[in-house]
C-alpha positions in Angstrom: 53.8 27.9 -50.3 50.9 29.1 -52.4 52.1 29.8 -56.0 51.0 33.1 -57.4 50.8 33.3 -61.2 52.6 31.4 -63.8 56.4 31.0 -63.7 56.8 33.3 -66.7 54.6 36.0 -65.2 56.4 35.9 -61.9 59.8 36.0 -63.7 58.7 39.0 -65.8 57.5 40.8 -62.7 60.7 40.2 -60.8 62.9 41.2 -63.8 61.0 44.5 -64.3 63.4 47.5 -64.1 66.4 45.3 -63.3 69.9 46.1 -64.4 71.4 42.6 -64.4 70.3 39.0 -63.6 72.9 36.2 -63.0 71.3 34.1 -64.1 67.8 33.9 -65.5 67.7 30.1 -65.8 68.7 29.6 -62.2 66.0 32.0 -61.0 63.4 30.3 -63.2 64.4 26.9 -61.8 64.3 28.1 -58.2 60.8 29.7 -58.7 59.6 26.4 -60.3 60.8 24.4 -57.3 57.9 25.4 -55.1 60.2 26.2 -52.2 60.0 29.3 -50.1 63.1 31.1 -51.3 65.4 33.0 -49.0 66.0 36.4 -50.7 68.8 38.4 -49.2 69.4 42.2 -49.0 72.2 43.7 -47.0 72.3 47.3 -45.9 75.1 49.0 -44.1 73.8 51.5 -41.5 76.2 54.3 -42.7 73.6 57.2 -42.2 70.5 57.8 -40.2 67.9 58.2 -43.0 66.7 55.9 -45.8 65.6 57.6 -49.1 63.7 56.5 -52.2 67.0 55.3 -53.7 67.0 52.6 -51.0 63.4 51.8 -51.7 64.2 50.5 -55.2 65.8 47.3 -53.9 63.4 47.2 -50.9 60.4 47.4 -53.3 61.9 44.5 -55.3 62.4 42.6 -52.1 58.7 43.2 -51.2 57.8 41.8 -54.6 59.5 38.5 -53.6 57.6 38.6 -50.3 54.3 39.2 -52.1 55.0 36.0 -54.1 55.4 34.1 -50.9 59.1 34.2 -50.3 61.1 35.2 -47.2 63.1 38.4 -47.1 66.4 38.0 -45.3 67.4 41.6 -44.4 70.9 41.9 -43.1 71.9 44.9 -41.1 75.7 45.3 -41.8 76.8 46.3 -38.3 80.1 44.6 -39.0 80.6 45.6 -42.6 79.7 49.2 -41.8 82.9 49.4 -39.8 84.8 48.3 -43.0 83.0 50.6 -45.5 81.6 49.3 -48.8 83.9 50.6 -51.6 81.4 50.1 -54.4 81.1 53.1 -56.6 83.5 55.1 -54.4 86.4 57.2 -55.5 87.7 57.6 -52.0 87.7 55.8 -48.7 84.5 56.2 -46.6 84.7 57.9 -43.2 85.1 55.5 -40.3 82.0 55.2 -38.1 82.0 54.5 -34.4 80.2 51.5 -32.9 77.8 53.9 -31.3 77.0 55.7 -34.6 76.4 52.3 -36.2 74.0 51.2 -33.4 72.0 54.4 -33.6 71.8 54.3 -37.4 70.8 50.6 -37.3 67.9 51.5 -35.0 66.6 54.1 -37.4 66.9 51.7 -40.3 64.7 49.2 -38.5 62.2 51.9 -37.8 62.0 52.9 -41.4 62.4 49.7 -43.5 59.1 48.2 -42.6 57.3 51.1 -44.4 58.1 49.0 -47.5 58.7 45.4 -46.3 56.2 43.0 -44.7 57.6 42.5 -41.2 55.8 39.2 -40.8 57.8 37.7 -43.8 61.1 39.3 -42.9 64.0 37.6 -41.2 66.2 40.4 -39.7 69.8 39.6 -39.0 73.0 41.4 -38.0 76.2 40.3 -39.8 78.4 40.7 -36.7 76.7 37.5 -35.6 78.8 35.4 -38.1 81.5 37.8 -39.3 83.3 38.2 -36.0 83.9 34.4 -35.6 84.6 34.2 -39.3 87.4 36.7 -39.0 88.8 34.8 -36.0 88.5 31.3 -37.4 88.1 31.1 -41.2 89.3 34.3 -42.9 92.8 33.1 -43.7 91.6 29.8 -45.2 89.1 31.7 -47.3 91.7 34.1 -48.6 93.7 31.2 -49.9 90.8 30.2 -52.1 90.2 33.6 -53.8 92.5 35.6 -55.9 93.7 39.2 -56.1 92.6 39.2 -59.8 89.0 38.5 -58.8 88.9 41.5 -56.5 90.9 43.8 -58.6 88.7 43.2 -61.7 86.4 45.8 -60.1 86.2 49.0 -62.2 86.1 51.2 -59.1 89.3 49.7 -57.8 91.0 50.1 -61.1 90.0 53.7 -61.3 91.3 54.5 -57.8 94.6 52.8 -58.5 94.9 54.7 -61.8 94.3 58.0 -60.1 96.6 57.0 -57.2 93.6 57.4 -54.7 94.1 55.5 -51.5 92.6 52.0 -51.4 92.9 50.2 -48.1 93.4 46.5 -47.7 90.3 46.5 -45.5 88.2 47.7 -48.5 89.7 45.0 -50.7 88.4 42.5 -48.2 84.9 43.9 -48.2 83.5 41.6 -51.0 84.7 38.6 -49.0 82.7 39.8 -46.0 79.6 40.5 -48.0 80.0 37.2 -49.8 80.2 35.3 -46.5 76.9 36.8 -45.5 75.3 34.8 -48.3 77.0 31.6 -47.0 75.8 32.3 -43.4 72.1 32.8 -44.3 72.1 30.3 -47.2 70.7 32.8 -49.7 68.8 31.6 -52.8 68.7 35.1 -54.3 70.6 38.3 -53.4 69.5 41.8 -54.4 71.5 45.0 -54.7 72.2 48.1 -56.7 74.0 47.7 -60.0 77.2 48.9 -58.3 77.0 45.8 -56.1 77.3 43.2 -58.8 80.9 42.2 -58.1 80.0 41.7 -54.4 77.0 39.6 -55.3 79.0 37.4 -57.6 81.6 36.9 -54.9 78.7 35.5 -52.8 78.0 33.0 -55.5 81.6 31.9 -55.6 81.8 31.5 -51.9 78.6 29.5 -51.7 80.0 27.1 -54.3 83.2 27.0 -52.4 81.4 25.4 -49.4 79.1 23.2 -51.4 76.0 25.4 -51.3 73.8 26.0 -54.4 74.9 29.5 -55.7 72.6 32.4 -55.2 70.9 34.3 -58.1 72.3 37.8 -58.3 69.6 40.4 -59.2 70.7 44.1 -59.4 68.6 47.2 -59.8 69.7 50.6 -61.3 70.6 53.4 -59.0 67.8 55.9 -58.7 68.6 59.3 -60.2 68.0 62.1 -57.7 66.0 65.2 -58.0 68.7 67.0 -59.9 68.2 64.6 -62.8 71.9 63.9 -63.0 73.5 62.1 -60.0 72.3 59.1 -58.1 70.0 59.9 -55.2 72.0 60.7 -52.1 71.6 62.8 -49.0 75.2 64.1 -49.5 74.2 65.4 -53.0 71.2 67.2 -51.6 68.9 65.5 -54.2 67.2 62.9 -52.0 63.6 62.2 -50.9 63.9 60.7 -47.5 61.4 58.2 -46.0 61.1 60.6 -43.1 60.4 63.7 -45.2 57.1 65.3 -44.2 54.1 64.4 -46.5 54.2 68.0 -47.8 57.9 67.9 -48.7 57.6 64.4 -50.2 54.7 65.3 -52.4 56.2 68.7 -53.4 59.6 67.2 -54.3 58.0 64.5 -56.5 55.9 67.2 -58.3 59.1 68.9 -59.4 60.8 66.0 -61.2 61.0 65.9 -65.0 58.6 63.8 -67.0 61.5 61.4 -68.0 62.5 60.9 -64.4 58.8 60.4 -63.5 58.6 57.4 -65.8 61.8 55.9 -64.3 60.4 56.4 -60.8 57.2 54.6 -61.8 59.2 51.7 -63.2 61.5 51.3 -60.3 59.3 52.2 -57.4 55.9 51.0 -58.3 54.2 48.1 -60.2 52.0 50.4 -62.3 51.4 49.6 -66.0 53.9 51.9 -67.8 51.9 51.9 -71.0 48.8 53.2 -69.1 51.0 55.8 -67.4 52.3 57.0 -70.7 48.7 57.6 -71.9 48.0 59.9 -69.1 48.6 63.6 -69.1 52.1 64.1 -67.6 50.8 66.4 -64.8 48.1 63.8 -63.8 50.6 61.0 -64.0 53.0 63.0 -61.8 50.3 63.7 -59.2 49.5 60.0 -59.2 53.1 59.1 -58.5 53.4 61.7 -55.7 50.2 60.5 -54.1 51.3 56.8 -54.4 54.7 57.4 -52.8 53.4 59.7 -50.1 50.7 57.1 -49.2 53.4 54.4 -49.0 55.3 56.3 -46.3 52.6 58.4 -44.6 49.3 56.7 -45.3 46.5 57.3 -47.8 44.8 60.1 -45.8 48.0 62.2 -45.7 48.6 61.6 -49.4 45.1 62.5 -50.3 45.3 65.7 -48.3 48.6 66.7 -50.0 47.1 66.1 -53.4 44.1 68.2 -52.6 46.3 71.0 -51.2 48.5 71.0 -54.3 45.5 71.0 -56.7 43.7 73.8 -54.8 46.7 76.0 -54.3 48.8 75.4 -57.4 47.2 73.3 -60.1 43.8 75.1 -60.0 45.5 78.4 -59.0 43.0 78.9 -56.2 45.3 81.5 -54.7 44.1 84.7 -53.0 42.4 86.9 -55.6 44.7 89.9 -54.7 48.0 87.9 -55.1 50.8 90.2 -56.2 53.4 89.5 -58.9 57.0 90.6 -58.3 60.0 90.5 -60.7 63.4 89.9 -59.1 66.8 88.9 -60.4 68.0 85.3 -60.3 70.5 84.2 -57.6 69.2 86.2 -54.7 69.4 84.5 -51.3 66.0 83.2 -50.3 65.9 85.5 -47.2 66.6 88.5 -49.5 64.0 87.4 -51.9 61.4 87.1 -49.1 62.4 90.6 -47.9 62.1 92.2 -51.3 58.6 90.6 -51.7 57.5 92.6 -48.7 56.6 89.5 -46.7 58.9 90.4 -43.8 60.5 93.5 -42.3 64.1 92.2 -42.1 66.3 89.4 -43.4 66.7 88.1 -39.9 63.0 87.5 -39.7 63.1 85.8 -43.1 65.9 83.6 -42.0 64.0 82.6 -38.8 60.9 81.7 -40.9 63.0 79.7 -43.3 64.6 77.8 -40.4 61.2 77.1 -39.0 59.9 75.6 -42.3 57.4 78.5 -42.8 58.6 79.4 -46.3 57.6 77.4 -49.3 58.3 77.5 -53.1 55.5 76.1 -55.1 54.3 74.2 -52.0 57.8 72.7 -51.2 59.3 73.7 -47.9 62.5 75.7 -48.3 65.3 74.0 -46.3 68.1 76.5 -46.6 68.8 80.2 -47.1 70.5 79.7 -50.5 70.5 81.4 -53.8 67.3 80.9 -55.9 67.6 80.7 -59.7 65.0 78.0 -60.5 62.2 77.8 -61.2 61.8 81.0 -63.1 58.1 81.5 -62.2 56.8 80.3 -58.9 54.5 81.0 -56.0 56.3 82.0 -52.8 54.3 81.2 -49.6 55.4 82.8 -46.3 53.5 81.5 -43.3 49.9 80.3 -43.9 48.4 83.3 -45.6 51.1 85.3 -47.5 51.4 84.4 -51.2 53.4 86.2 -53.9 54.0 85.2 -57.5 57.7 85.6 -58.2 59.1 86.0 -61.7 62.9 85.6 -61.9 64.8 87.5 -64.6 68.4 87.5 -65.8 
């Protein structure tokens, strides 16, 4: 393997933005060995769409690939039937085998927008977990304690609040840990809510005489609301499959603080240089970078040009009207009151067709509008109205 940069520079690059590293000396020794490391990431196909929150660990995995190492991407078709309890205050809904297969297919179609396919070993953990359950589970359970598993904060909270905690969920860390044994992982990546599961992998590898993996976790990406972790269920996510316009527009609406966090976790840009830029220019750079990653440079360039011409440079129709309306109106009512349509039914139809935009971002639902207080409403290709919301 061709070494790329000094050990210290590689280590610093890999630690960037991380939440925890167990442990640094092990990682430094593994990097110094000259071996091609096997770097594991497991993803359970519990939904159809990946979002930028997923890309935090995928981007870190890509860093390892760019340094010459092998990504071992495990699709958890077995563990998805169990349900990862990490960070959960309730049991996950059970998925059917058909749902898991369909979701796994969409994951494979999306994940290589970040990873280098030529340096990725793709595995499904049903390959080893089905025989493991039949042949080795009971012996493994004898060697690990209830105390190890119940030390998890999420388990403690659910027991304290008398929230159901199934025995199957308690076994989940064992299954994820055995993944590391099966693929002989040198390093495992995960979100910071996964640390307990990653450490179980270390213990199980030691248990069978393997060198324990390094556990490297990343923070959970905060969603567009600036409060909760990014999740489709919270309505604050940017999906890999969002259109170029939606992706660019959503990124342009994040706060300056969130923008810096996104730069750190999703890119390798020099943060000191980013901080010296005007916030608006830095945000456009982030939006263009991420849109290019998932839709290509041409689409990203087109979206930046559209944004600058339509919103940043205010190159709107010269006769654009301004309308003052109260906060909280349903979007269809707002479109109607702006005079852009003749009925709310027509407005609802246009919203459902993706023909209504707020500051360039496609409106996805006919919900109440309270923010932003001053925006450009676009209906179709040619109708623009500046809307001022008042209390």
